[in-house]
All heavy atoms as TSV, in Angstrom:
chain	resi	resn	atom	element	x	y	z
A	1	MET	N	N	62.721	-23.256	50.354
A	1	MET	CA	C	61.997	-24.467	50.015
A	1	MET	C	C	61.284	-24.968	51.242
A	1	MET	O	O	61.834	-24.983	52.322
A	1	MET	CB	C	62.968	-25.514	49.455
A	1	MET	CG	C	62.282	-26.816	49.172
A	1	MET	SD	S	63.416	-28.077	48.569
A	1	MET	CE	C	63.399	-27.673	46.848
A	2	ARG	N	N	60.090	-25.369	51.056
A	2	ARG	CA	C	59.267	-25.934	52.147
A	2	ARG	C	C	59.827	-27.280	52.605
A	2	ARG	O	O	60.373	-28.047	51.817
A	2	ARG	CB	C	57.860	-26.160	51.594
A	2	ARG	CG	C	56.792	-25.786	52.555
A	2	ARG	CD	C	55.457	-25.859	51.902
A	2	ARG	NE	N	55.086	-27.281	51.815
A	2	ARG	CZ	C	54.148	-27.724	50.987
A	2	ARG	NH1	N	53.524	-26.923	50.179
A	2	ARG	NH2	N	53.861	-29.000	50.949
A	3	THR	N	N	59.705	-27.548	53.876
A	3	THR	CA	C	60.140	-28.832	54.419
A	3	THR	C	C	59.054	-29.880	54.138
A	3	THR	O	O	57.875	-29.610	54.366
A	3	THR	CB	C	60.373	-28.730	55.923
A	3	THR	OG1	O	61.344	-27.725	56.158
A	3	THR	CG2	C	60.840	-30.032	56.504
A	4	HIS	N	N	59.446	-31.000	53.636
A	4	HIS	CA	C	58.522	-32.075	53.269
A	4	HIS	C	C	58.744	-33.246	54.201
A	4	HIS	O	O	59.828	-33.444	54.751
A	4	HIS	CB	C	58.734	-32.526	51.820
A	4	HIS	CG	C	58.564	-31.444	50.821
A	4	HIS	ND1	N	57.338	-30.934	50.485
A	4	HIS	CD2	C	59.482	-30.758	50.137
A	4	HIS	CE1	C	57.498	-29.987	49.603
A	4	HIS	NE2	N	58.781	-29.831	49.392
A	5	GLN	N	N	57.719	-34.039	54.354
A	5	GLN	CA	C	57.819	-35.264	55.106
A	5	GLN	C	C	58.439	-36.327	54.179
A	5	GLN	O	O	57.846	-36.656	53.160
A	5	GLN	CB	C	56.448	-35.706	55.576
A	5	GLN	CG	C	55.810	-34.797	56.566
A	5	GLN	CD	C	55.519	-35.553	57.854
A	5	GLN	OE1	O	55.314	-36.718	57.868
A	5	GLN	NE2	N	55.486	-34.818	58.967
A	6	TRP	N	N	59.605	-36.791	54.534
A	6	TRP	CA	C	60.298	-37.793	53.729
A	6	TRP	C	C	60.109	-39.161	54.384
A	6	TRP	O	O	60.194	-39.311	55.594
A	6	TRP	CB	C	61.804	-37.474	53.649
A	6	TRP	CG	C	62.072	-36.238	52.852
A	6	TRP	CD1	C	62.283	-34.994	53.338
A	6	TRP	CD2	C	62.176	-36.140	51.439
A	6	TRP	NE1	N	62.518	-34.124	52.297
A	6	TRP	CE2	C	62.445	-34.786	51.113
A	6	TRP	CE3	C	62.036	-37.054	50.379
A	6	TRP	CZ2	C	62.605	-34.369	49.828
A	6	TRP	CZ3	C	62.169	-36.604	49.094
A	6	TRP	CH2	C	62.467	-35.251	48.838
A	7	ARG	N	N	59.899	-40.166	53.535
A	7	ARG	CA	C	59.798	-41.550	53.995
A	7	ARG	C	C	60.894	-42.357	53.329
A	7	ARG	O	O	61.114	-42.266	52.140
A	7	ARG	CB	C	58.443	-42.161	53.638
A	7	ARG	CG	C	57.323	-41.531	54.409
A	7	ARG	CD	C	56.053	-42.245	54.115
A	7	ARG	NE	N	55.038	-41.823	55.041
A	7	ARG	CZ	C	53.918	-42.479	55.229
A	7	ARG	NH1	N	53.650	-43.557	54.562
A	7	ARG	NH2	N	53.064	-42.016	56.098
A	8	LYS	N	N	61.563	-43.193	54.130
A	8	LYS	CA	C	62.604	-44.015	53.587
A	8	LYS	C	C	61.981	-45.295	52.996
A	8	LYS	O	O	61.048	-45.877	53.568
A	8	LYS	CB	C	63.597	-44.425	54.679
A	8	LYS	CG	C	64.787	-45.246	54.148
A	8	LYS	CD	C	65.858	-45.381	55.197
A	8	LYS	CE	C	65.535	-46.521	56.113
A	8	LYS	NZ	N	66.681	-46.935	56.928
A	9	SER	N	N	62.494	-45.688	51.843
A	9	SER	CA	C	61.984	-46.896	51.189
A	9	SER	C	C	62.197	-48.105	52.084
A	9	SER	O	O	63.233	-48.238	52.752
A	9	SER	CB	C	62.764	-47.121	49.887
A	9	SER	OG	O	62.497	-48.403	49.374
A	10	SER	N	N	61.215	-48.996	52.117
A	10	SER	CA	C	61.319	-50.218	52.901
A	10	SER	C	C	62.390	-51.162	52.322
A	10	SER	O	O	62.822	-52.083	52.980
A	10	SER	CB	C	59.976	-50.912	52.976
A	10	SER	OG	O	59.543	-51.278	51.698
A	11	TYR	N	N	62.807	-50.922	51.096
A	11	TYR	CA	C	63.860	-51.740	50.479
A	11	TYR	C	C	65.263	-51.228	50.796
A	11	TYR	O	O	66.240	-51.838	50.452
A	11	TYR	CB	C	63.681	-51.779	48.957
A	11	TYR	CG	C	62.445	-52.574	48.549
A	11	TYR	CD1	C	61.258	-51.947	48.273
A	11	TYR	CD2	C	62.530	-53.977	48.470
A	11	TYR	CE1	C	60.134	-52.670	47.912
A	11	TYR	CE2	C	61.406	-54.707	48.104
A	11	TYR	CZ	C	60.219	-54.056	47.840
A	11	TYR	OH	O	59.121	-54.786	47.483
A	12	SER	N	N	65.372	-50.058	51.441
A	12	SER	CA	C	66.663	-49.502	51.787
A	12	SER	C	C	67.178	-50.135	53.078
A	12	SER	O	O	66.386	-50.393	54.000
A	12	SER	CB	C	66.567	-48.003	51.988
A	12	SER	OG	O	66.229	-47.349	50.789
A	13	SER	N	N	68.476	-50.333	53.143
A	13	SER	CA	C	69.060	-50.934	54.341
A	13	SER	C	C	69.248	-49.819	55.384
A	13	SER	O	O	68.924	-48.650	55.158
A	13	SER	CB	C	70.405	-51.582	54.000
A	13	SER	OG	O	71.321	-50.560	53.594
A	14	GLN	N	N	69.811	-50.156	56.503
A	14	GLN	CA	C	70.049	-49.200	57.569
A	14	GLN	C	C	71.251	-48.309	57.258
A	14	GLN	O	O	71.438	-47.289	57.875
A	14	GLN	CB	C	70.258	-49.927	58.894
A	14	GLN	CG	C	69.047	-50.644	59.399
A	14	GLN	CD	C	67.895	-49.701	59.705
A	14	GLN	OE1	O	68.069	-48.525	59.963
A	14	GLN	NE2	N	66.672	-50.239	59.600
A	15	GLY	N	N	72.102	-48.713	56.334
A	15	GLY	CA	C	73.309	-47.965	56.023
A	15	GLY	C	C	73.067	-46.846	55.004
A	15	GLY	O	O	72.000	-46.227	54.993
A	16	ALA	N	N	74.016	-46.580	54.199
A	16	ALA	CA	C	73.955	-45.520	53.191
A	16	ALA	C	C	73.127	-45.992	51.989
A	16	ALA	O	O	72.639	-47.116	51.971
A	16	ALA	CB	C	75.360	-45.130	52.753
A	17	ASN	N	N	73.046	-45.177	50.979
A	17	ASN	CA	C	72.331	-45.467	49.771
A	17	ASN	C	C	70.843	-45.728	49.946
A	17	ASN	O	O	70.267	-46.627	49.357
A	17	ASN	CB	C	72.982	-46.667	49.003
A	17	ASN	CG	C	74.402	-46.371	48.647
A	17	ASN	OD1	O	74.740	-45.271	48.269
A	17	ASN	ND2	N	75.263	-47.359	48.782
A	18	CYS	N	N	70.203	-44.946	50.794
A	18	CYS	CA	C	68.796	-45.090	51.040
A	18	CYS	C	C	68.006	-44.136	50.119
A	18	CYS	O	O	68.430	-43.026	49.846
A	18	CYS	CB	C	68.474	-44.732	52.471
A	18	CYS	SG	S	69.243	-45.823	53.670
A	19	LEU	N	N	66.864	-44.602	49.649
A	19	LEU	CA	C	66.000	-43.781	48.824
A	19	LEU	C	C	64.883	-43.254	49.696
A	19	LEU	O	O	64.257	-43.975	50.469
A	19	LEU	CB	C	65.405	-44.641	47.700
A	19	LEU	CG	C	64.430	-43.923	46.786
A	19	LEU	CD1	C	65.137	-42.816	45.985
A	19	LEU	CD2	C	63.715	-44.875	45.880
A	20	TYR	N	N	64.650	-41.940	49.589
A	20	TYR	CA	C	63.581	-41.285	50.330
A	20	TYR	C	C	62.526	-40.730	49.350
A	20	TYR	O	O	62.893	-40.268	48.266
A	20	TYR	CB	C	64.125	-40.146	51.170
A	20	TYR	CG	C	64.949	-40.618	52.352
A	20	TYR	CD1	C	66.280	-40.927	52.238
A	20	TYR	CD2	C	64.335	-40.765	53.603
A	20	TYR	CE1	C	67.020	-41.345	53.325
A	20	TYR	CE2	C	65.054	-41.203	54.684
A	20	TYR	CZ	C	66.393	-41.514	54.553
A	20	TYR	OH	O	67.096	-41.939	55.636
A	21	VAL	N	N	61.288	-40.779	49.741
A	21	VAL	CA	C	60.161	-40.344	48.909
A	21	VAL	C	C	59.334	-39.329	49.690
A	21	VAL	O	O	59.103	-39.493	50.869
A	21	VAL	CB	C	59.293	-41.536	48.478
A	21	VAL	CG1	C	58.107	-41.063	47.651
A	21	VAL	CG2	C	60.093	-42.550	47.729
A	22	SER	N	N	58.887	-38.301	48.995
A	22	SER	CA	C	57.968	-37.314	49.553
A	22	SER	C	C	56.884	-37.028	48.519
A	22	SER	O	O	57.173	-36.874	47.344
A	22	SER	CB	C	58.714	-36.014	49.894
A	22	SER	OG	O	57.820	-35.020	50.321
A	23	ALA	N	N	55.655	-36.978	48.976
A	23	ALA	CA	C	54.527	-36.678	48.100
A	23	ALA	C	C	53.716	-35.535	48.762
A	23	ALA	O	O	52.755	-35.777	49.473
A	23	ALA	CB	C	53.643	-37.902	47.872
A	24	PRO	N	N	54.172	-34.294	48.519
A	24	PRO	CA	C	53.529	-33.154	49.182
A	24	PRO	C	C	52.098	-32.887	48.729
A	24	PRO	O	O	51.319	-32.225	49.416
A	24	PRO	CB	C	54.436	-31.970	48.869
A	24	PRO	CG	C	55.164	-32.389	47.627
A	24	PRO	CD	C	55.275	-33.876	47.670
A	25	ASP	N	N	51.747	-33.402	47.553
A	25	ASP	CA	C	50.363	-33.288	47.032
A	25	ASP	C	C	50.110	-34.431	46.091
A	25	ASP	O	O	50.960	-35.259	45.847
A	25	ASP	CB	C	50.145	-31.923	46.377
A	25	ASP	CG	C	51.149	-31.632	45.293
A	25	ASP	OD1	O	51.320	-32.487	44.371
A	25	ASP	OD2	O	51.787	-30.576	45.325
A	26	ASN	N	N	48.918	-34.503	45.509
A	26	ASN	CA	C	48.551	-35.602	44.616
A	26	ASN	C	C	49.200	-35.515	43.246
A	26	ASN	O	O	49.129	-36.486	42.498
A	26	ASN	CB	C	47.038	-35.662	44.452
A	26	ASN	CG	C	46.368	-36.126	45.732
A	26	ASN	OD1	O	46.955	-36.811	46.532
A	26	ASN	ND2	N	45.112	-35.748	45.882
A	27	ALA	N	N	49.823	-34.390	42.906
A	27	ALA	CA	C	50.390	-34.215	41.565
A	27	ALA	C	C	51.910	-34.248	41.537
A	27	ALA	O	O	52.492	-34.182	40.475
A	27	ALA	CB	C	49.917	-32.879	41.002
A	28	THR	N	N	52.560	-34.401	42.704
A	28	THR	CA	C	54.003	-34.306	42.745
A	28	THR	C	C	54.591	-35.405	43.607
A	28	THR	O	O	54.088	-35.704	44.668
A	28	THR	CB	C	54.435	-32.959	43.359
A	28	THR	OG1	O	53.792	-31.887	42.648
A	28	THR	CG2	C	55.936	-32.753	43.307
A	29	ILE	N	N	55.684	-36.001	43.116
A	29	ILE	CA	C	56.465	-36.957	43.896
A	29	ILE	C	C	57.900	-36.473	43.857
A	29	ILE	O	O	58.404	-36.124	42.782
A	29	ILE	CB	C	56.350	-38.390	43.342
A	29	ILE	CG1	C	54.935	-38.906	43.479
A	29	ILE	CG2	C	57.352	-39.316	44.041
A	29	ILE	CD1	C	54.705	-40.263	42.915
A	30	ARG	N	N	58.534	-36.486	45.007
A	30	ARG	CA	C	59.946	-36.066	45.096
A	30	ARG	C	C	60.743	-37.267	45.592
A	30	ARG	O	O	60.339	-37.988	46.516
A	30	ARG	CB	C	60.091	-34.883	46.025
A	30	ARG	CG	C	59.491	-33.648	45.438
A	30	ARG	CD	C	59.811	-32.433	46.323
A	30	ARG	NE	N	59.389	-31.242	45.641
A	30	ARG	CZ	C	58.205	-30.634	45.811
A	30	ARG	NH1	N	57.352	-31.140	46.658
A	30	ARG	NH2	N	57.908	-29.537	45.150
A	31	LEU	N	N	61.917	-37.462	44.996
A	31	LEU	CA	C	62.829	-38.553	45.359
A	31	LEU	C	C	64.183	-37.963	45.681
A	31	LEU	O	O	64.633	-37.007	45.031
A	31	LEU	CB	C	62.974	-39.544	44.214
A	31	LEU	CG	C	61.680	-40.141	43.668
A	31	LEU	CD1	C	61.962	-40.825	42.333
A	31	LEU	CD2	C	61.096	-41.114	44.644
A	32	ARG	N	N	64.843	-38.530	46.671
A	32	ARG	CA	C	66.224	-38.143	46.970
A	32	ARG	C	C	66.980	-39.326	47.525
A	32	ARG	O	O	66.364	-40.304	48.006
A	32	ARG	CB	C	66.266	-36.964	47.950
A	32	ARG	CG	C	65.913	-37.342	49.375
A	32	ARG	CD	C	66.051	-36.178	50.309
A	32	ARG	NE	N	65.848	-36.661	51.663
A	32	ARG	CZ	C	65.723	-35.862	52.712
A	32	ARG	NH1	N	65.733	-34.567	52.552
A	32	ARG	NH2	N	65.562	-36.356	53.920
A	33	GLU	N	N	68.278	-39.269	47.433
A	33	GLU	CA	C	69.147	-40.350	47.948
A	33	GLU	C	C	69.829	-39.843	49.192
A	33	GLU	O	O	70.167	-38.650	49.313
A	33	GLU	CB	C	70.161	-40.722	46.880
A	33	GLU	CG	C	70.998	-41.890	47.272
A	33	GLU	CD	C	72.046	-42.264	46.242
A	33	GLU	OE1	O	72.093	-41.615	45.187
A	33	GLU	OE2	O	72.834	-43.163	46.522
A	34	SER	N	N	70.092	-40.717	50.145
A	34	SER	CA	C	70.700	-40.316	51.395
A	34	SER	C	C	72.099	-39.700	51.233
A	34	SER	O	O	72.460	-38.809	51.977
A	34	SER	CB	C	70.807	-41.502	52.366
A	34	SER	OG	O	71.554	-42.549	51.782
A	35	ASP	N	N	72.826	-40.118	50.217
A	35	ASP	CA	C	74.149	-39.582	49.975
A	35	ASP	C	C	74.130	-38.148	49.454
A	35	ASP	O	O	75.112	-37.423	49.655
A	35	ASP	CB	C	74.926	-40.445	48.982
A	35	ASP	CG	C	75.275	-41.832	49.519
A	35	ASP	OD1	O	75.140	-42.021	50.737
A	35	ASP	OD2	O	75.677	-42.688	48.724
A	36	LYS	N	N	73.069	-37.740	48.787
A	36	LYS	CA	C	72.952	-36.366	48.241
A	36	LYS	C	C	71.569	-35.831	48.572
A	36	LYS	O	O	70.737	-35.647	47.691
A	36	LYS	CB	C	73.145	-36.411	46.721
A	36	LYS	CG	C	74.441	-37.000	46.257
A	36	LYS	CD	C	75.342	-35.884	45.808
A	36	LYS	CE	C	76.609	-36.543	45.276
A	36	LYS	NZ	N	77.606	-35.602	44.947
A	37	PRO	N	N	71.273	-35.518	49.829
A	37	PRO	CA	C	69.934	-35.125	50.226
A	37	PRO	C	C	69.457	-33.831	49.648
A	37	PRO	O	O	68.263	-33.568	49.613
A	37	PRO	CB	C	70.014	-35.084	51.735
A	37	PRO	CG	C	71.465	-34.894	52.064
A	37	PRO	CD	C	72.218	-35.583	50.960
A	38	ASN	N	N	70.353	-32.992	49.163
A	38	ASN	CA	C	69.938	-31.709	48.566
A	38	ASN	C	C	69.644	-31.837	47.069
A	38	ASN	O	O	69.186	-30.861	46.452
A	38	ASN	CB	C	70.993	-30.630	48.808
A	38	ASN	CG	C	71.079	-30.284	50.282
A	38	ASN	OD1	O	70.087	-30.275	50.994
A	38	ASN	ND2	N	72.277	-30.015	50.760
A	39	THR	N	N	69.905	-32.973	46.488
A	39	THR	CA	C	69.580	-33.223	45.080
A	39	THR	C	C	68.254	-33.969	45.091
A	39	THR	O	O	68.160	-35.110	45.521
A	39	THR	CB	C	70.670	-34.073	44.402
A	39	THR	OG1	O	71.898	-33.377	44.501
A	39	THR	CG2	C	70.326	-34.340	42.949
A	40	ILE	N	N	67.232	-33.285	44.561
A	40	ILE	CA	C	65.877	-33.832	44.597
A	40	ILE	C	C	65.317	-33.978	43.172
A	40	ILE	O	O	65.341	-32.997	42.398
A	40	ILE	CB	C	64.947	-32.922	45.447
A	40	ILE	CG1	C	65.479	-32.861	46.896
A	40	ILE	CG2	C	63.506	-33.412	45.417
A	40	ILE	CD1	C	64.801	-31.834	47.745
A	41	LEU	N	N	64.833	-35.151	42.846
A	41	LEU	CA	C	64.183	-35.416	41.574
A	41	LEU	C	C	62.688	-35.239	41.800
A	41	LEU	O	O	62.118	-35.846	42.678
A	41	LEU	CB	C	64.482	-36.851	41.138
A	41	LEU	CG	C	63.748	-37.334	39.876
A	41	LEU	CD1	C	64.247	-36.556	38.658
A	41	LEU	CD2	C	63.946	-38.824	39.708
A	42	THR	N	N	62.083	-34.371	40.976
A	42	THR	CA	C	60.635	-34.127	41.090
A	42	THR	C	C	59.965	-34.694	39.853
A	42	THR	O	O	60.386	-34.446	38.742
A	42	THR	CB	C	60.359	-32.607	41.207
A	42	THR	OG1	O	61.061	-32.091	42.350
A	42	THR	CG2	C	58.898	-32.345	41.378
A	43	THR	N	N	58.879	-35.436	40.069
A	43	THR	CA	C	58.141	-36.065	38.963
A	43	THR	C	C	56.658	-36.138	39.308
A	43	THR	O	O	56.253	-35.672	40.358
A	43	THR	CB	C	58.724	-37.453	38.632
A	43	THR	OG1	O	58.148	-37.946	37.443
A	43	THR	CG2	C	58.534	-38.412	39.765
A	44	THR	N	N	55.911	-36.710	38.401
A	44	THR	CA	C	54.466	-36.900	38.648
A	44	THR	C	C	54.238	-38.398	38.907
A	44	THR	O	O	55.044	-39.268	38.505
A	44	THR	CB	C	53.647	-36.499	37.424
A	44	THR	OG1	O	53.958	-37.377	36.333
A	44	THR	CG2	C	53.888	-35.059	37.030
A	45	PRO	N	N	53.112	-38.707	39.560
A	45	PRO	CA	C	52.824	-40.128	39.778
A	45	PRO	C	C	52.722	-40.923	38.472
A	45	PRO	O	O	53.209	-42.057	38.381
A	45	PRO	CB	C	51.467	-40.110	40.491
A	45	PRO	CG	C	51.448	-38.778	41.202
A	45	PRO	CD	C	52.169	-37.837	40.259
A	46	THR	N	N	52.163	-40.331	37.431
A	46	THR	CA	C	52.043	-41.008	36.146
A	46	THR	C	C	53.405	-41.316	35.510
A	46	THR	O	O	53.653	-42.414	35.039
A	46	THR	CB	C	51.171	-40.150	35.172
A	46	THR	OG1	O	49.914	-39.919	35.783
A	46	THR	CG2	C	51.006	-40.827	33.825
A	47	ALA	N	N	54.293	-40.315	35.530
A	47	ALA	CA	C	55.608	-40.507	34.941
A	47	ALA	C	C	56.426	-41.542	35.723
A	47	ALA	O	O	57.111	-42.364	35.165
A	47	ALA	CB	C	56.344	-39.194	34.880
A	48	LEU	N	N	56.338	-41.499	37.070
A	48	LEU	CA	C	57.050	-42.482	37.880
A	48	LEU	C	C	56.516	-43.872	37.669
A	48	LEU	O	O	57.276	-44.845	37.559
A	48	LEU	CB	C	56.991	-42.084	39.383
A	48	LEU	CG	C	57.766	-42.998	40.313
A	48	LEU	CD1	C	59.259	-43.030	39.955
A	48	LEU	CD2	C	57.591	-42.529	41.727
A	49	ALA	N	N	55.212	-44.020	37.565
A	49	ALA	CA	C	54.607	-45.325	37.309
A	49	ALA	C	C	55.089	-45.871	35.929
A	49	ALA	O	O	55.374	-47.060	35.820
A	49	ALA	CB	C	53.091	-45.240	37.336
A	50	ALA	N	N	55.164	-45.004	34.909
A	50	ALA	CA	C	55.624	-45.447	33.592
A	50	ALA	C	C	57.076	-45.895	33.675
A	50	ALA	O	O	57.460	-46.895	33.040
A	50	ALA	CB	C	55.445	-44.315	32.600
A	51	LEU	N	N	57.923	-45.169	34.415
A	51	LEU	CA	C	59.312	-45.555	34.567
A	51	LEU	C	C	59.456	-46.908	35.257
A	51	LEU	O	O	60.199	-47.770	34.806
A	51	LEU	CB	C	60.093	-44.499	35.373
A	51	LEU	CG	C	61.537	-44.813	35.677
A	51	LEU	CD1	C	62.372	-44.836	34.412
A	51	LEU	CD2	C	62.082	-43.845	36.684
A	52	ILE	N	N	58.721	-47.105	36.324
A	52	ILE	CA	C	58.790	-48.376	37.069
A	52	ILE	C	C	58.267	-49.510	36.203
A	52	ILE	O	O	58.874	-50.602	36.158
A	52	ILE	CB	C	57.979	-48.277	38.385
A	52	ILE	CG1	C	58.707	-47.304	39.331
A	52	ILE	CG2	C	57.784	-49.626	39.028
A	52	ILE	CD1	C	57.890	-46.932	40.553
A	53	HIS	N	N	57.200	-49.301	35.483
A	53	HIS	CA	C	56.634	-50.337	34.599
A	53	HIS	C	C	57.642	-50.714	33.498
A	53	HIS	O	O	57.840	-51.908	33.240
A	53	HIS	CB	C	55.354	-49.813	33.975
A	53	HIS	CG	C	54.671	-50.819	33.062
A	53	HIS	ND1	N	54.020	-51.936	33.565
A	53	HIS	CD2	C	54.591	-50.878	31.738
A	53	HIS	CE1	C	53.568	-52.623	32.551
A	53	HIS	NE2	N	53.887	-52.025	31.440
A	54	SER	N	N	58.288	-49.704	32.922
A	54	SER	CA	C	59.294	-49.978	31.884
A	54	SER	C	C	60.508	-50.764	32.445
A	54	SER	O	O	60.987	-51.675	31.808
A	54	SER	CB	C	59.786	-48.666	31.258
A	54	SER	OG	O	58.759	-48.063	30.520
A	55	ALA	N	N	60.931	-50.380	33.669
A	55	ALA	CA	C	62.040	-51.085	34.271
A	55	ALA	C	C	61.701	-52.530	34.554
A	55	ALA	O	O	62.482	-53.449	34.306
A	55	ALA	CB	C	62.473	-50.348	35.539
A	56	LYS	N	N	60.498	-52.757	35.110
A	56	LYS	CA	C	60.091	-54.131	35.438
A	56	LYS	C	C	59.943	-54.974	34.165
A	56	LYS	O	O	60.175	-56.177	34.202
A	56	LYS	CB	C	58.770	-54.102	36.213
A	56	LYS	CG	C	58.917	-53.678	37.631
A	56	LYS	CD	C	57.588	-53.746	38.369
A	56	LYS	CE	C	57.741	-53.451	39.849
A	56	LYS	NZ	N	56.432	-53.587	40.526
A	57	ALA	N	N	59.548	-54.345	33.057
A	57	ALA	CA	C	59.377	-55.071	31.800
A	57	ALA	C	C	60.687	-55.298	31.069
A	57	ALA	O	O	60.724	-55.990	30.059
A	57	ALA	CB	C	58.405	-54.296	30.893
A	58	GLY	N	N	61.791	-54.765	31.606
A	58	GLY	CA	C	63.107	-54.945	30.996
A	58	GLY	C	C	63.435	-54.014	29.845
A	58	GLY	O	O	64.429	-54.185	29.149
A	59	ARG	N	N	62.582	-53.012	29.611
A	59	ARG	CA	C	62.817	-52.121	28.483
A	59	ARG	C	C	63.942	-51.112	28.744
A	59	ARG	O	O	64.325	-50.409	27.825
A	59	ARG	CB	C	61.521	-51.378	28.156
A	59	ARG	CG	C	60.478	-52.299	27.517
A	59	ARG	CD	C	59.326	-51.552	26.879
A	59	ARG	NE	N	58.534	-50.838	27.845
A	59	ARG	CZ	C	57.449	-51.296	28.448
A	59	ARG	NH1	N	57.043	-52.551	28.213
A	59	ARG	NH2	N	56.772	-50.562	29.279
A	60	LEU	N	N	64.499	-51.097	29.926
A	60	LEU	CA	C	65.613	-50.189	30.242
A	60	LEU	C	C	66.920	-50.945	30.448
A	60	LEU	O	O	67.927	-50.334	30.758
A	60	LEU	CB	C	65.279	-49.363	31.469
A	60	LEU	CG	C	63.963	-48.577	31.382
A	60	LEU	CD1	C	63.682	-47.841	32.711
A	60	LEU	CD2	C	63.971	-47.565	30.242
A	61	ASP	N	N	66.897	-52.240	30.311
A	61	ASP	CA	C	68.080	-53.071	30.567
A	61	ASP	C	C	69.286	-52.655	29.730
A	61	ASP	O	O	70.427	-52.746	30.206
A	61	ASP	CB	C	67.791	-54.529	30.326
A	61	ASP	CG	C	66.853	-55.121	31.379
A	61	ASP	OD1	O	66.540	-54.415	32.352
A	61	ASP	OD2	O	66.379	-56.252	31.181
A	62	HIS	N	N	69.037	-52.181	28.528
A	62	HIS	CA	C	70.155	-51.807	27.620
A	62	HIS	C	C	70.919	-50.594	28.182
A	62	HIS	O	O	72.059	-50.358	27.813
A	62	HIS	CB	C	69.618	-51.489	26.255
A	62	HIS	CG	C	68.774	-50.250	26.166
A	62	HIS	ND1	N	67.460	-50.244	26.629
A	62	HIS	CD2	C	69.046	-48.999	25.763
A	62	HIS	CE1	C	66.959	-49.018	26.440
A	62	HIS	NE2	N	67.893	-48.274	25.944
A	63	LEU	N	N	70.328	-49.819	29.078
A	63	LEU	CA	C	70.993	-48.644	29.611
A	63	LEU	C	C	72.132	-48.999	30.551
A	63	LEU	O	O	73.057	-48.233	30.734
A	63	LEU	CB	C	69.978	-47.743	30.338
A	63	LEU	CG	C	68.869	-47.161	29.481
A	63	LEU	CD1	C	67.871	-46.431	30.333
A	63	LEU	CD2	C	69.413	-46.281	28.400
A	64	GLY	N	N	72.067	-50.155	31.152
A	64	GLY	CA	C	73.132	-50.584	32.092
A	64	GLY	C	C	74.230	-51.396	31.424
A	64	GLY	O	O	75.210	-51.745	32.018
A	65	ALA	N	N	74.050	-51.685	30.103
A	65	ALA	CA	C	75.052	-52.478	29.400
A	65	ALA	C	C	76.347	-51.707	29.186
A	65	ALA	O	O	76.323	-50.511	28.896
A	65	ALA	CB	C	74.469	-52.943	28.061
A	66	ALA	N	N	77.469	-52.365	29.346
A	66	ALA	CA	C	78.765	-51.708	29.185
A	66	ALA	C	C	79.231	-51.733	27.764
A	66	ALA	O	O	78.846	-52.500	26.939
A	66	ALA	CB	C	79.802	-52.352	30.079
């Protein structure tokens, strides 16, 4: 696997549980968490934007309900 330039989210603290993002090209976004750096979620900018929009609109709130 090619090495990518990873950037830590500005919302992540200095400790654990940091989110890292890599965009090796205009069609791909990769996400990983500091606790599991070898587990990488790959998506497209369009799909990630739709997920973020849905979360901000509260359409995913039911997923966290116990």
